[in-house]
Phi, psi and omega in degrees: 000319179294319180296317179295320179296332178277358180087009179284150178279133174238118186283140173297146183093351178271130180240147165251121181241126185263141170286316174219160177233139177254348180220035177293151181209157175248208180297145178057030176074013179296151179291153179239126180292129186245057181303136179299134181093348175283162177268127176223105186218157178224147176218164183247136173239123182279155177267122180244156178302132179089354178294148168299168179305137182299331181299334181284356174295341174297322177290320178298312180297321178301316178298319180295316180293314181300316180295318181292321177293317182302325180298338183264351183266156176285175184293343183274355183231154177213135174284141179240147177268140174235123182297139002261349194210024181241153172237132184240150169228126183053037178080359182253141181288130178241343183205153176221155184230139178224125176258136176227126178297141181218160178306119177086002181171219182214144173263127180257115177257135183226134174235131181229129177282101177268312186260316186221153178246142179286157171267116183239124182301125176079009182219131177281139178227159179210174180220155182300322180299320178298333181266007173103002180264139179241027181298140179283158179302315184293321177295316178299318181300317180293318178298316181294317180299317180295316181293319179298317178302317180295319181292321177296320178296319176296317179302317180286322187281316189251354178086190188277330188304312178297326178298316181299316180296317180291322179297314182296324178294336181263003183260177173299153190293154169303138184098352178297129178294137182227151167243130184235129178155149180285152178305135180087355179249163175298140184251146175266136177247136179189201179231152180294126181238024178095194181246148172280165181301339178269001179094356177286161183274139172262122178249120177269119182279172184299329180275005179093349180291151177257135178239128177277127179250115182262341179198157177138169177276127181242127179232139174286143180252124177271129178238133180282000000 
């Protein structure tokens, strides 16, 4: 971000991967747990003429992360995407994505629990090692970088529509109960009704109406 702000060129495909972070953050400036051995990396995607909206790179990154994690899981498990920027395994968060606008494009930050999972009040978390994978941080980083490059190329070449279909196929099923709203604010309750053509979430309310969600905290609701 500092290099871009100074007007320096940052080539696509270049990643910064941290061993530890002292000022890592998630959405709304929340702190980010920097367990040793976990993946914490950022890359830059430039804005080119004809590109889909840069905000939809959250979906692109989600597909890349989900695919890379899935390669490490056994046949009995599958990583699921949760709009807009989380990856879950068995209902527990294993990865998060954060997009930040930068001069000429966007910086995509990704954190994946490889070795250890943070303890987060009110939220289940997990790590690949807990699920039986012993992949090293550097090996995971190379696999993710390669997969992300392919996904960005598809996004540019074929547009957003195929991305939306693939993302929805990799997410929790349509009809999944959701709560939407930032902490401390009134929350909307409904069910997942897929994605809109612009990548926003469709929330079906109790009266059957559809509400487009363009931003906000989304949580799965467990029902007995």
